[in-house]
Backbone as ProteinMPNN parsed JSONL, in Angstrom:
{"seq_chain_A": "XXXXXXXXXXXXXXXXXXXXXXXXXXXXXXXXXXXXXXXXXXXXXXXXXXXXXXXXXXXXXXXXXXXXXXXXXXXXXXXXXXXXXXXXXXXXXXXXXXXXXXXXXXXXXXXXXXXXXXXXXXXXXXXXXXXXXXXXXXXXXXXXXXXXXXXXXXXXXXXXXXXXXXXXXXXXXXXXXXXXXXXXXXXXXXXXXXXXXXXXXXXXXXXXXXXXXXXXXX", "coords_chain_A": {"N_chain_A": [[-86.541, -75.487, 40.806], [-87.043, -77.958, 39.633], [-86.034, -79.025, 37.372], [-85.23, -81.504, 34.853], [-82.994, -81.904, 33.482], [-79.822, -80.677, 34.025], [-77.393, -78.171, 33.756], [-74.14, -77.566, 34.736], [-71.74, -75.015, 35.28], [-68.284, -74.76, 35.182], [-64.919, -73.741, 36.361], [-62.162, -73.955, 34.256], [-59.9, -72.916, 33.399], [-56.812, -72.385, 34.973], [-55.772, -69.851, 35.728], [-58.115, -68.409, 36.197], [-59.23, -69.798, 38.351], [-57.424, -69.338, 40.413], [-57.188, -66.482, 40.545], [-59.811, -65.435, 40.0], [-61.779, -66.997, 41.277], [-60.34, -67.229, 43.694], [-59.349, -69.451, 44.867], [-57.749, -72.746, 45.536], [-56.231, -74.836, 43.13], [-56.807, -77.623, 43.476], [-59.121, -77.405, 45.266], [-60.888, -76.37, 43.585], [-61.409, -78.466, 41.744], [-62.553, -80.149, 43.452], [-64.923, -78.776, 44.037], [-66.142, -78.714, 41.55], [-66.819, -81.435, 41.213], [-68.304, -82.002, 43.518], [-70.521, -80.287, 43.163], [-71.78, -81.381, 40.79], [-72.301, -84.029, 41.713], [-74.055, -83.436, 43.714], [-76.296, -82.327, 42.276], [-76.881, -84.689, 40.769], [-77.867, -86.38, 42.636], [-80.391, -85.63, 43.172], [-83.842, -86.582, 43.123], [-85.443, -85.89, 40.915], [-83.719, -85.285, 38.869], [-82.47, -86.283, 35.784], [-80.14, -86.119, 34.15], [-76.959, -84.719, 34.088], [-75.094, -82.025, 32.795], [-71.843, -80.764, 31.894], [-70.504, -77.696, 31.619], [-67.455, -76.721, 30.468], [-65.956, -73.944, 31.256], [-64.114, -71.392, 29.544], [-62.522, -73.292, 28.3], [-60.819, -73.613, 26.028], [-58.952, -71.573, 26.313], [-57.916, -72.278, 28.736], [-56.815, -74.74, 28.287], [-54.869, -74.208, 26.529], [-53.202, -72.793, 28.257], [-52.598, -74.557, 30.387], [-52.806, -77.564, 29.827], [-52.726, -80.065, 31.272], [-54.169, -79.425, 33.679], [-56.632, -78.551, 32.786], [-57.73, -80.898, 31.555], [-57.872, -82.374, 34.035], [-59.967, -81.006, 35.209], [-62.153, -81.688, 33.584], [-62.145, -84.473, 34.035], [-62.776, -84.459, 36.688], [-65.444, -83.617, 36.618], [-66.622, -85.686, 35.089], [-66.147, -87.999, 36.626], [-67.705, -87.531, 38.636], [-70.178, -87.986, 37.614], [-71.192, -86.511, 35.412], [-72.952, -86.38, 32.305], [-72.171, -85.434, 29.962], [-69.535, -83.578, 28.428], [-69.023, -80.21, 27.846], [-67.303, -78.297, 25.851], [-66.056, -75.042, 26.136], [-65.653, -71.949, 24.197], [-65.223, -69.408, 25.757], [-64.291, -66.816, 25.701], [-64.295, -66.293, 22.913], [-62.161, -66.251, 21.164], [-60.737, -68.328, 19.979], [-59.409, -69.958, 17.103], [-60.658, -71.778, 14.255], [-59.012, -74.095, 13.448], [-57.523, -74.564, 15.804], [-59.529, -75.112, 17.633], [-60.421, -77.575, 16.409], [-58.103, -79.207, 16.765], [-57.941, -79.219, 19.713], [-60.303, -80.414, 20.414], [-60.111, -82.786, 19.348], [-57.89, -83.8, 20.678], [-59.051, -84.014, 23.34], [-60.918, -86.029, 22.811], [-59.311, -88.212, 22.161], [-58.017, -88.435, 24.606], [-60.087, -88.9, 26.4], [-61.638, -91.327, 25.599], [-64.767, -92.105, 24.044], [-66.414, -90.533, 25.585], [-69.159, -88.347, 25.634], [-69.189, -85.324, 23.797], [-69.631, -81.713, 23.766], [-69.979, -78.46, 22.208], [-69.407, -74.952, 22.674], [-69.514, -71.792, 21.668], [-68.484, -68.438, 21.392], [-68.78, -65.398, 19.454], [-66.781, -63.405, 19.182], [-64.523, -63.25, 17.575], [-65.594, -63.468, 15.007], [-65.878, -66.099, 14.21], [-67.44, -68.1, 15.316], [-69.389, -69.838, 14.256], [-67.872, -71.275, 12.399], [-66.048, -72.421, 14.146], [-67.76, -73.983, 15.68], [-68.627, -75.808, 13.847], [-66.2, -77.009, 13.169], [-65.662, -78.402, 15.65], [-67.79, -80.174, 15.623], [-67.266, -81.729, 13.348], [-65.023, -83.054, 14.449], [-66.154, -84.676, 16.183], [-67.929, -83.712, 18.191], [-71.084, -83.818, 19.621], [-73.246, -82.348, 20.627], [-74.443, -79.177, 20.156], [-74.149, -75.921, 21.484], [-75.89, -72.819, 21.225], [-77.317, -70.016, 19.743], [-80.584, -68.826, 18.256], [-80.139, -66.909, 15.485], [-77.692, -65.984, 16.495], [-77.825, -64.377, 18.605], [-76.719, -62.868, 21.618], [-74.474, -62.47, 24.528], [-72.105, -59.774, 24.502], [-70.539, -60.123, 21.412], [-72.168, -62.039, 20.579], [-73.499, -65.468, 20.325], [-72.709, -68.596, 18.828], [-74.494, -68.855, 15.789], [-77.369, -70.795, 15.546], [-78.95, -70.995, 13.259], [-77.211, -70.905, 11.108], [-75.482, -72.891, 11.794], [-77.169, -75.149, 11.706], [-78.0, -75.105, 9.177], [-75.703, -75.475, 7.628], [-74.866, -77.93, 8.456], [-76.955, -79.617, 7.764], [-77.524, -79.05, 4.976], [-74.904, -79.059, 3.752], [-73.475, -81.119, 4.765], [-75.076, -83.249, 5.234], [-76.151, -83.962, 7.665], [-78.645, -85.24, 9.908], [-80.376, -83.156, 11.538], [-82.669, -81.938, 12.278], [-86.331, -82.326, 12.452], [-87.921, -83.914, 9.545], [-88.495, -81.715, 6.838], [-88.11, -79.394, 8.261], [-85.911, -77.788, 7.84], [-86.414, -76.211, 5.804], [-88.0, -74.163, 7.048], [-86.384, -72.41, 8.38], [-86.018, -69.65, 7.792], [-88.455, -68.573, 8.453], [-88.337, -69.207, 11.235], [-86.182, -67.717, 12.115], [-86.985, -65.111, 11.613], [-89.186, -64.992, 13.291], [-88.112, -65.094, 15.846], [-86.606, -62.698, 15.833], [-88.71, -60.907, 15.771], [-90.126, -61.33, 18.256], [-88.189, -60.556, 19.91], [-87.931, -57.981, 19.363], [-86.191, -56.964, 17.542], [-84.396, -55.822, 14.494], [-84.568, -57.433, 11.359], [-81.731, -58.861, 9.639], [-80.51, -58.166, 6.614], [-78.13, -59.058, 5.448], [-77.776, -61.494, 6.726], [-76.377, -64.846, 6.915], [-77.717, -67.415, 4.939], [-80.539, -66.942, 5.661], [-80.927, -64.192, 5.335], [-82.193, -61.489, 3.334], [-80.316, -60.909, 1.356], [-78.785, -62.986, 1.046], [-77.284, -65.296, -1.042], [-78.244, -64.001, -3.193], [-78.305, -62.451, -6.618], [-76.354, -59.921, -7.192], [-74.172, -58.639, -8.028], [-72.756, -57.126, -10.918], [-71.8, -58.912, -13.043], [-72.98, -61.299, -12.187], [-75.718, -60.757, -12.19], [-76.16, -60.222, -14.859], [-75.492, -62.681, -16.019], [-77.484, -64.206, -14.967], [-79.733, -62.956, -16.209], [-79.229, -63.53, -18.878], [-79.61, -66.449, -18.928]], "CA_chain_A": [[-87.223, -75.448, 39.484], [-87.291, -79.313, 39.409], [-85.593, -79.406, 36.073], [-84.839, -82.877, 34.837], [-81.645, -81.779, 32.985], [-79.12, -79.428, 34.704], [-76.004, -77.887, 33.25], [-73.243, -76.91, 35.733], [-70.69, -74.314, 34.738], [-67.101, -74.827, 36.207], [-63.645, -73.177, 35.943], [-61.199, -74.81, 33.609], [-58.493, -72.182, 33.236], [-56.101, -72.252, 36.242], [-55.701, -68.462, 35.957], [-59.418, -67.971, 36.79], [-59.336, -70.514, 39.536], [-56.697, -68.579, 41.519], [-57.409, -65.094, 40.561], [-61.193, -65.021, 40.042], [-62.383, -67.54, 42.454], [-59.446, -67.09, 44.874], [-59.196, -70.719, 45.671], [-56.703, -73.497, 45.066], [-56.556, -75.734, 41.964], [-57.453, -78.761, 44.088], [-60.442, -77.127, 45.766], [-61.718, -76.165, 42.487], [-61.662, -79.719, 41.245], [-63.637, -80.688, 44.538], [-66.16, -77.953, 43.891], [-66.877, -79.331, 40.287], [-67.237, -82.782, 41.528], [-69.375, -81.885, 44.545], [-71.691, -79.684, 42.653], [-72.295, -82.386, 39.934], [-72.669, -85.0, 42.554], [-75.235, -82.956, 44.464], [-77.282, -82.383, 41.287], [-77.234, -86.035, 40.262], [-78.492, -87.064, 43.736], [-81.819, -85.116, 43.329], [-84.57, -87.543, 42.51], [-86.091, -85.474, 39.652], [-82.765, -85.043, 37.831], [-82.152, -87.392, 34.941], [-78.872, -85.976, 33.687], [-76.191, -83.421, 34.396], [-74.06, -81.667, 31.787], [-70.941, -80.007, 32.382], [-69.857, -76.665, 30.749], [-66.117, -76.269, 30.824], [-65.862, -72.511, 30.87], [-62.815, -71.016, 29.062], [-61.725, -74.588, 28.068], [-59.725, -73.546, 25.098], [-57.886, -70.763, 26.889], [-57.464, -73.046, 29.866], [-56.159, -75.952, 27.687], [-53.64, -73.551, 25.966], [-52.253, -72.296, 29.41], [-52.237, -75.602, 31.25], [-53.567, -78.741, 29.336], [-53.039, -81.067, 32.239], [-55.224, -79.097, 34.522], [-57.847, -78.504, 31.94], [-58.149, -82.282, 31.472], [-58.252, -82.778, 35.241], [-61.287, -80.433, 35.398], [-63.081, -82.458, 32.919], [-62.182, -85.742, 34.636], [-63.515, -84.182, 37.99], [-66.941, -83.617, 36.306], [-67.003, -86.967, 34.681], [-66.102, -88.845, 37.71], [-68.953, -87.225, 39.559], [-71.54, -88.328, 36.911], [-71.574, -85.691, 34.202], [-73.193, -87.247, 31.089], [-71.542, -84.844, 28.697], [-68.622, -82.439, 28.75], [-69.254, -79.21, 26.783], [-66.015, -77.474, 25.691], [-66.524, -73.634, 25.699], [-64.734, -70.887, 23.854], [-66.034, -68.392, 26.312], [-63.821, -65.47, 25.08], [-64.548, -66.25, 21.466], [-60.952, -65.857, 20.593], [-60.05, -69.391, 19.4], [-59.625, -70.132, 15.658], [-61.156, -73.211, 14.048], [-57.94, -75.182, 13.526], [-57.154, -74.822, 17.284], [-60.743, -75.867, 18.215], [-60.362, -78.946, 15.996], [-57.079, -79.738, 17.378], [-58.121, -79.536, 21.068], [-61.507, -81.253, 20.606], [-59.502, -84.194, 18.969], [-57.166, -84.306, 21.776], [-59.963, -84.421, 24.348], [-61.533, -87.238, 22.352], [-58.287, -89.234, 22.355], [-57.738, -88.603, 26.022], [-61.176, -89.427, 27.058], [-62.462, -92.001, 24.433], [-66.129, -92.629, 24.198], [-67.069, -89.569, 26.39], [-69.916, -87.401, 24.762], [-68.564, -84.037, 23.901], [-70.376, -80.656, 23.211], [-69.222, -77.219, 21.925], [-70.035, -73.734, 23.072], [-68.729, -70.923, 20.986], [-68.885, -67.098, 21.221], [-68.474, -64.92, 18.09], [-65.923, -62.188, 19.282], [-63.642, -63.256, 16.415], [-66.45, -63.765, 13.934], [-65.687, -67.455, 13.755], [-68.239, -68.91, 16.157], [-70.054, -70.883, 13.365], [-66.813, -72.119, 11.825], [-65.476, -73.222, 15.321], [-68.77, -75.078, 15.938], [-68.59, -76.913, 12.697], [-64.865, -77.686, 13.373], [-65.812, -79.266, 16.729], [-68.796, -81.252, 15.15], [-66.423, -82.695, 12.507], [-64.05, -83.757, 15.254], [-67.017, -85.656, 17.026], [-68.877, -83.139, 19.202], [-72.441, -84.259, 19.348], [-74.143, -81.248, 21.179], [-74.026, -77.798, 19.83], [-74.88, -74.813, 22.275], [-75.902, -71.545, 20.4], [-78.742, -69.262, 19.824], [-81.171, -68.5, 17.034], [-79.668, -65.681, 15.002], [-76.565, -65.607, 17.069], [-78.033, -63.389, 19.676], [-76.011, -63.248, 22.839], [-73.581, -61.456, 25.184], [-70.94, -59.045, 23.632], [-70.662, -60.216, 19.909], [-73.097, -63.112, 20.384], [-73.091, -66.814, 20.286], [-72.908, -69.313, 17.496], [-75.867, -68.782, 15.173], [-77.842, -72.006, 15.208], [-79.488, -70.958, 11.856], [-76.069, -71.234, 10.193], [-74.913, -74.21, 12.003], [-78.135, -76.152, 11.197], [-78.102, -75.126, 7.649], [-74.377, -76.047, 7.039], [-74.789, -79.392, 8.778], [-77.946, -80.355, 7.077], [-77.357, -78.947, 3.465], [-73.668, -79.209, 3.204], [-72.8, -82.377, 5.294], [-76.106, -84.268, 5.295], [-76.653, -84.418, 9.004], [-80.104, -85.234, 10.285], [-80.398, -82.242, 12.632], [-84.125, -81.482, 12.579], [-87.315, -83.154, 11.904], [-88.114, -83.762, 8.121], [-89.133, -80.575, 6.406], [-88.009, -78.272, 9.204], [-84.755, -76.824, 7.525], [-87.027, -75.056, 4.923], [-88.63, -73.18, 7.835], [-85.404, -71.654, 9.139], [-86.181, -68.123, 7.644], [-89.603, -68.262, 9.341], [-87.997, -69.161, 12.606], [-85.337, -66.579, 12.375], [-87.786, -63.761, 11.685], [-90.115, -64.986, 14.491], [-87.206, -64.713, 16.968], [-86.336, -61.263, 15.735], [-89.935, -60.154, 16.09], [-90.412, -61.341, 19.622], [-87.051, -59.898, 20.6], [-88.082, -56.582, 18.974], [-85.081, -56.573, 16.797], [-84.495, -55.711, 13.12], [-83.95, -58.424, 10.501], [-80.441, -58.541, 8.964], [-80.555, -58.574, 5.231], [-76.97, -59.777, 5.229], [-77.483, -62.649, 7.543], [-76.161, -65.968, 6.053], [-78.771, -68.427, 4.64], [-81.838, -66.646, 5.715], [-81.186, -62.816, 5.019], [-82.733, -61.214, 1.964], [-79.249, -60.699, 0.442], [-77.998, -64.329, 1.015], [-77.228, -66.035, -2.333], [-78.851, -63.111, -4.267], [-77.499, -62.165, -7.756], [-76.447, -58.548, -7.137], [-73.038, -58.083, -8.727], [-73.044, -56.879, -12.375], [-71.619, -60.028, -13.798], [-73.877, -62.323, -11.882], [-76.988, -60.451, -12.614], [-76.065, -60.377, -16.312], [-75.395, -64.059, -16.266], [-78.89, -64.792, -14.723], [-80.619, -62.386, -17.251], [-78.992, -64.361, -20.184], [-80.177, -67.672, -18.861]], "C_chain_A": [[-87.629, -76.827, 39.092], [-87.04, -79.678, 37.951], [-84.971, -80.762, 35.985], [-83.303, -82.886, 34.28], [-81.044, -80.418, 33.549], [-77.672, -79.275, 33.998], [-75.24, -77.096, 34.313], [-72.069, -76.233, 34.9], [-69.469, -74.38, 35.619], [-65.929, -74.177, 35.513], [-62.69, -74.197, 35.423], [-59.806, -74.282, 33.509], [-57.919, -71.927, 34.65], [-55.996, -70.818, 36.644], [-57.119, -67.99, 36.669], [-59.802, -68.554, 38.089], [-58.658, -69.719, 40.73], [-56.952, -67.341, 41.616], [-58.77, -64.561, 40.471], [-61.867, -65.588, 41.142], [-61.689, -67.427, 43.78], [-59.264, -68.293, 45.526], [-58.039, -71.514, 44.979], [-57.247, -74.389, 43.867], [-57.397, -77.0, 42.423], [-58.827, -78.591, 44.535], [-61.389, -76.89, 44.589], [-62.276, -77.565, 41.872], [-62.733, -80.337, 42.169], [-64.99, -80.042, 44.331], [-66.997, -78.515, 42.618], [-67.536, -80.46, 40.633], [-68.438, -82.775, 42.551], [-70.68, -81.284, 43.998], [-72.45, -80.605, 41.656], [-73.001, -83.512, 40.746], [-73.984, -84.714, 43.273], [-76.454, -82.936, 43.489], [-77.796, -83.789, 41.004], [-77.952, -86.75, 41.323], [-79.957, -86.702, 43.985], [-82.585, -86.066, 42.584], [-85.231, -87.245, 41.157], [-85.125, -85.234, 38.573], [-82.372, -86.303, 37.041], [-80.803, -87.242, 34.348], [-78.237, -84.64, 34.024], [-75.108, -83.218, 33.381], [-73.13, -80.784, 32.418], [-70.365, -78.998, 31.361], [-68.436, -76.261, 31.247], [-65.767, -74.877, 30.426], [-64.292, -72.249, 30.582], [-61.938, -72.338, 28.807], [-60.692, -74.334, 27.196], [-58.577, -72.679, 25.587], [-57.097, -71.613, 27.968], [-56.471, -74.201, 29.304], [-54.71, -75.383, 27.172], [-52.584, -73.244, 27.003], [-51.743, -73.612, 30.05], [-53.117, -76.892, 30.928], [-53.861, -79.725, 30.334], [-54.119, -80.721, 33.231], [-56.575, -78.976, 33.879], [-58.533, -79.833, 31.876], [-58.6, -82.745, 32.885], [-59.594, -82.213, 35.665], [-62.357, -81.259, 34.818], [-63.25, -83.914, 33.649], [-62.922, -85.592, 35.998], [-65.076, -84.334, 37.814], [-67.428, -84.977, 35.868], [-67.127, -88.034, 35.624], [-67.325, -88.689, 38.727], [-70.219, -87.468, 38.916], [-71.966, -87.499, 35.816], [-71.777, -86.558, 33.019], [-72.481, -86.714, 29.946], [-70.654, -83.592, 29.142], [-68.757, -81.434, 27.599], [-68.032, -78.342, 26.926], [-66.37, -76.033, 25.249], [-65.34, -72.742, 25.328], [-65.368, -69.589, 24.379], [-65.624, -66.952, 25.853], [-64.05, -65.221, 23.664], [-63.299, -65.953, 20.705], [-60.217, -66.996, 19.875], [-60.345, -69.509, 17.921], [-59.967, -71.597, 15.417], [-60.148, -74.267, 14.127], [-57.571, -75.521, 14.882], [-58.315, -75.543, 17.9], [-60.66, -77.397, 17.787], [-59.327, -79.793, 16.693], [-57.354, -80.149, 18.857], [-59.335, -80.503, 21.358], [-60.941, -82.701, 20.342], [-58.69, -84.67, 20.162], [-57.958, -84.742, 22.959], [-60.494, -85.801, 23.953], [-60.587, -88.416, 22.413], [-57.945, -89.426, 23.795], [-58.86, -89.244, 26.758], [-62.19, -90.143, 26.083], [-63.873, -92.426, 24.907], [-66.99, -91.666, 25.088], [-67.913, -88.613, 25.345], [-69.374, -86.025, 25.004], [-69.584, -83.077, 23.167], [-69.457, -79.427, 22.931], [-70.059, -76.021, 22.116], [-69.154, -72.55, 22.606], [-69.293, -69.455, 21.097], [-68.198, -66.542, 19.981], [-67.532, -63.645, 18.091], [-64.883, -62.087, 18.111], [-64.263, -63.541, 15.14], [-66.218, -65.192, 13.352], [-66.482, -68.548, 14.572], [-68.904, -70.11, 15.388], [-69.026, -71.845, 12.837], [-66.091, -73.017, 12.935], [-66.466, -74.305, 15.685], [-68.736, -76.147, 15.01], [-67.239, -77.721, 12.808], [-65.063, -78.753, 14.59], [-66.647, -80.458, 16.274], [-67.974, -82.249, 14.405], [-65.457, -83.411, 13.288], [-64.809, -84.736, 16.244], [-67.886, -85.011, 18.072], [-70.362, -83.479, 18.708], [-73.539, -83.288, 19.872], [-73.579, -80.022, 20.743], [-74.858, -76.697, 20.854], [-74.694, -73.584, 21.447], [-77.232, -70.939, 20.628], [-79.205, -68.88, 18.44], [-80.641, -67.125, 16.682], [-78.362, -65.089, 15.55], [-76.621, -64.634, 18.149], [-77.402, -63.788, 20.953], [-75.094, -62.118, 23.322], [-72.517, -60.937, 24.196], [-71.269, -59.144, 22.127], [-71.69, -61.33, 19.634], [-72.526, -64.463, 20.439], [-73.095, -67.371, 18.957], [-74.27, -69.262, 17.059], [-76.34, -70.184, 14.799], [-78.478, -72.075, 13.813], [-78.343, -71.39, 10.967], [-75.503, -72.519, 10.445], [-75.768, -75.3, 11.36], [-78.082, -76.282, 9.733], [-76.897, -75.83, 7.005], [-74.459, -77.449, 7.276], [-75.841, -80.216, 7.902], [-77.714, -80.163, 5.549], [-76.003, -79.255, 2.921], [-73.058, -80.609, 3.51], [-73.805, -83.465, 5.46], [-76.5, -84.855, 6.607], [-78.137, -84.351, 9.192], [-80.238, -84.361, 11.667], [-81.681, -81.854, 13.101], [-85.086, -82.528, 11.981], [-87.48, -82.956, 10.464], [-88.838, -82.545, 7.817], [-88.725, -79.369, 7.137], [-86.822, -77.287, 8.6], [-85.393, -75.756, 6.619], [-87.808, -74.04, 5.753], [-87.631, -72.373, 8.646], [-85.577, -70.083, 9.084], [-87.352, -67.8, 8.475], [-89.169, -68.194, 10.839], [-87.098, -67.998, 12.911], [-86.12, -65.213, 12.496], [-88.746, -63.761, 12.906], [-89.358, -64.545, 15.699], [-86.964, -63.235, 16.996], [-87.596, -60.487, 16.111], [-90.212, -60.216, 17.551], [-89.317, -60.663, 20.522], [-87.012, -58.39, 20.233], [-86.764, -56.033, 18.435], [-85.272, -56.591, 15.257], [-83.99, -57.012, 12.436], [-82.65, -57.996, 9.875], [-80.466, -59.125, 7.54], [-79.257, -59.42, 4.898], [-76.668, -60.879, 6.015], [-77.358, -63.909, 6.638], [-77.342, -66.899, 6.058], [-80.16, -67.677, 4.656], [-82.158, -65.041, 5.455], [-81.561, -62.667, 3.553], [-81.59, -61.206, 0.943], [-78.43, -61.993, 0.164], [-78.278, -65.021, -0.42], [-77.874, -65.196, -3.443], [-77.801, -62.741, -5.292], [-77.516, -60.57, -7.743], [-75.272, -57.873, -7.831], [-73.389, -58.008, -10.205], [-72.879, -58.131, -13.206], [-72.629, -61.133, -13.448], [-75.282, -61.927, -12.365], [-77.014, -60.567, -14.165], [-76.121, -61.785, -16.724], [-76.99, -64.709, -16.029], [-79.93, -64.243, -15.876], [-80.419, -63.262, -18.573], [-79.598, -65.697, -20.096], [-81.595, -67.555, -18.829]], "O_chain_A": [[-88.523, -76.938, 38.253], [-87.73, -80.518, 37.372], [-84.26, -81.177, 36.901], [-82.512, -83.77, 34.606], [-81.621, -79.331, 33.538], [-76.956, -80.245, 33.751], [-75.701, -76.034, 34.731], [-71.523, -76.825, 33.97], [-69.611, -74.058, 36.799], [-65.894, -74.055, 34.289], [-62.432, -75.206, 36.079], [-58.781, -74.964, 33.525], [-58.585, -71.261, 35.442], [-56.119, -70.538, 37.837], [-57.108, -67.238, 37.643], [-60.566, -67.972, 38.859], [-59.221, -69.496, 41.802], [-56.99, -66.886, 42.759], [-58.99, -63.394, 40.796], [-62.491, -64.877, 41.93], [-62.307, -67.509, 44.842], [-59.022, -68.27, 46.732], [-57.443, -71.052, 44.006], [-58.44, -74.62, 43.67], [-58.443, -77.352, 41.878], [-59.676, -79.445, 44.28], [-62.577, -77.206, 44.662], [-63.46, -77.706, 41.565], [-63.686, -80.963, 41.705], [-66.041, -80.675, 44.436], [-68.21, -78.725, 42.627], [-68.743, -80.565, 40.414], [-69.426, -83.49, 42.382], [-71.779, -81.724, 44.335], [-73.68, -80.604, 41.682], [-74.146, -83.871, 40.472], [-74.863, -85.563, 43.421], [-77.516, -83.46, 43.826], [-79.002, -84.034, 41.001], [-78.648, -87.711, 40.994], [-80.659, -87.292, 44.806], [-82.163, -86.435, 41.488], [-85.538, -88.142, 40.372], [-85.539, -84.995, 37.438], [-81.972, -87.298, 37.646], [-80.263, -88.296, 34.012], [-78.893, -83.616, 34.209], [-74.299, -84.11, 33.125], [-73.476, -80.087, 33.372], [-69.8, -79.409, 30.348], [-68.262, -75.585, 32.261], [-65.305, -74.666, 29.304], [-63.39, -72.773, 31.236], [-60.745, -72.367, 29.111], [-59.591, -74.792, 27.502], [-57.406, -72.967, 25.338], [-55.869, -71.627, 28.051], [-55.434, -74.488, 29.902], [-53.641, -75.964, 27.358], [-51.376, -73.365, 26.801], [-50.534, -73.751, 30.232], [-54.033, -77.228, 31.679], [-54.975, -80.245, 30.403], [-54.912, -81.584, 33.608], [-57.581, -79.319, 34.502], [-59.739, -79.938, 32.101], [-59.61, -83.443, 32.975], [-60.313, -82.872, 36.416], [-63.372, -81.522, 35.464], [-64.36, -84.422, 33.81], [-63.623, -86.517, 36.409], [-65.822, -84.955, 38.571], [-68.531, -85.387, 36.231], [-68.013, -88.884, 35.544], [-67.777, -89.576, 39.451], [-71.273, -87.225, 39.503], [-73.049, -87.73, 35.277], [-70.927, -87.39, 32.704], [-72.188, -87.451, 29.005], [-70.978, -82.783, 30.012], [-68.603, -81.834, 26.445], [-67.771, -77.744, 27.969], [-66.903, -75.819, 24.16], [-64.273, -72.732, 25.942], [-65.945, -68.797, 23.634], [-66.447, -66.058, 25.659], [-64.014, -64.076, 23.212], [-63.407, -65.405, 19.608], [-59.201, -66.745, 19.227], [-61.457, -69.183, 17.507], [-59.646, -72.495, 16.195], [-60.364, -75.273, 14.803], [-57.308, -76.692, 15.154], [-58.112, -76.511, 18.633], [-60.795, -78.315, 18.596], [-59.591, -80.907, 17.146], [-57.049, -81.28, 19.237], [-59.375, -81.246, 22.339], [-61.276, -83.659, 21.039], [-58.807, -85.819, 20.59], [-57.612, -85.752, 23.572], [-60.489, -86.687, 24.808], [-61.025, -89.531, 22.694], [-57.598, -90.543, 24.178], [-58.631, -90.054, 27.656], [-63.303, -89.699, 25.805], [-64.085, -92.998, 25.976], [-68.165, -91.95, 25.321], [-67.364, -88.177, 24.333], [-69.128, -85.585, 26.127], [-70.258, -83.442, 22.204], [-68.309, -79.388, 23.373], [-71.247, -76.006, 21.791], [-68.081, -72.367, 23.182], [-70.495, -69.273, 20.905], [-67.203, -67.085, 19.501], [-67.505, -62.908, 17.105], [-64.447, -60.999, 17.735], [-63.544, -63.849, 14.189], [-66.357, -65.417, 12.15], [-66.19, -69.741, 14.489], [-68.936, -71.236, 15.883], [-69.238, -73.058, 12.814], [-65.631, -74.132, 12.686], [-66.067, -75.433, 15.972], [-68.812, -77.32, 15.376], [-67.192, -78.928, 12.57], [-64.621, -79.894, 14.454], [-66.273, -81.608, 16.502], [-67.949, -83.436, 14.731], [-65.023, -84.448, 12.787], [-64.193, -85.486, 17.001], [-68.553, -85.737, 18.809], [-70.707, -83.399, 17.529], [-74.704, -83.477, 19.52], [-72.384, -79.773, 20.902], [-76.086, -76.707, 20.932], [-73.59, -73.272, 21.001], [-78.056, -71.264, 21.483], [-78.395, -68.635, 17.546], [-80.692, -66.232, 17.528], [-77.945, -63.98, 15.216], [-75.6, -64.104, 18.587], [-77.521, -64.943, 21.362], [-74.94, -61.058, 22.716], [-72.128, -61.592, 23.229], [-72.111, -58.411, 21.609], [-72.041, -61.519, 18.469], [-71.319, -64.666, 20.572], [-73.457, -66.686, 18.0], [-75.179, -69.58, 17.825], [-75.81, -70.757, 13.847], [-78.529, -73.163, 13.238], [-78.565, -72.235, 10.1], [-75.075, -73.225, 9.532], [-75.304, -76.185, 10.641], [-78.112, -77.36, 9.139], [-77.001, -76.608, 6.056], [-74.143, -78.211, 6.363], [-75.578, -81.318, 7.421], [-77.72, -81.188, 4.868], [-75.887, -79.669, 1.767], [-72.299, -81.187, 2.732], [-73.408, -84.575, 5.816], [-77.045, -85.951, 6.734], [-78.797, -83.459, 8.659], [-80.199, -84.916, 12.765], [-81.818, -81.455, 14.257], [-84.743, -83.408, 11.192], [-87.197, -81.832, 10.048], [-89.818, -82.288, 8.517], [-89.0, -78.286, 6.62], [-86.832, -76.09, 8.889], [-85.006, -74.587, 6.636], [-88.27, -73.067, 5.158], [-88.058, -71.68, 9.569], [-85.354, -69.346, 10.045], [-87.298, -66.801, 9.193], [-89.556, -67.294, 11.584], [-87.283, -67.348, 13.939], [-85.883, -64.372, 13.364], [-89.071, -62.714, 13.466], [-89.842, -63.74, 16.495], [-87.093, -62.586, 18.034], [-87.478, -59.444, 16.755], [-90.535, -59.166, 18.105], [-89.536, -60.288, 21.674], [-86.172, -57.64, 20.73], [-86.293, -54.939, 18.746], [-86.171, -57.266, 14.754], [-83.043, -57.62, 12.936], [-82.493, -56.807, 9.598], [-80.448, -60.334, 7.309], [-79.335, -60.386, 4.139], [-75.512, -61.295, 6.09], [-78.134, -64.048, 5.693], [-77.919, -67.146, 7.117], [-80.89, -67.808, 3.674], [-83.308, -64.609, 5.373], [-81.314, -63.518, 2.699], [-81.84, -61.467, -0.234], [-77.587, -62.09, -0.728], [-79.421, -65.239, -0.821], [-78.023, -65.695, -4.558], [-76.607, -62.697, -4.995], [-78.483, -59.95, -8.186], [-75.342, -56.695, -8.184], [-74.238, -58.762, -10.68], [-73.751, -58.412, -14.028], [-73.088, -61.838, -14.347], [-75.97, -62.781, -12.925], [-78.025, -61.066, -14.66], [-76.764, -62.09, -17.729], [-77.532, -65.522, -16.778], [-80.798, -64.962, -16.37], [-81.386, -63.64, -19.234], [-80.112, -66.149, -21.119], [-82.297, -68.565, -18.768]]}, "name": "protein", "num_of_chains": 1, "seq": "XXXXXXXXXXXXXXXXXXXXXXXXXXXXXXXXXXXXXXXXXXXXXXXXXXXXXXXXXXXXXXXXXXXXXXXXXXXXXXXXXXXXXXXXXXXXXXXXXXXXXXXXXXXXXXXXXXXXXXXXXXXXXXXXXXXXXXXXXXXXXXXXXXXXXXXXXXXXXXXXXXXXXXXXXXXXXXXXXXXXXXXXXXXXXXXXXXXXXXXXXXXXXXXXXXXXXXXXXX"}
């Protein structure tokens, strides 16, 4: 495809290395490094990113090996390490703790975050990682994705821009998130969600009796 930027996904969880790939822990590290080195050697490739699949589960089970997998990617030339909550089962405080531990172990290495929403905390997990220093967010518009979906970039962008003052988009673009959200729903032939945070018709609306009465009085 002659893509200039390539993302390689590799196994971080030792259980998956031995039981899914059916190989040894050392061979997995070699495969990670060889794959990244091969991509880096192509003349049209400007950078290679490494997605550490099941990183948070892998780190919980065997932190030493999880870090070794990151080091294998880094030593082969990966520009950024993306930590993945592939099962979507990690909670925000654990994401924050493990991102911080990687940051302290590998100082100065650019980190990213990739979260699934199986526990309904993908946005919270993404924000927790950003607050700990992750500089790339992987997600989808409206949270569309496999199983329960990925982190919703609409909510991530809005929270970072409006609540934390991050410059995440070109000036004036945050105000067009509703338009973007509905455009993606339309081309995907999906219904809008009135209850979707920030851009749904019910978001921040005054519908409870006390709230509606207060607005009417004002």
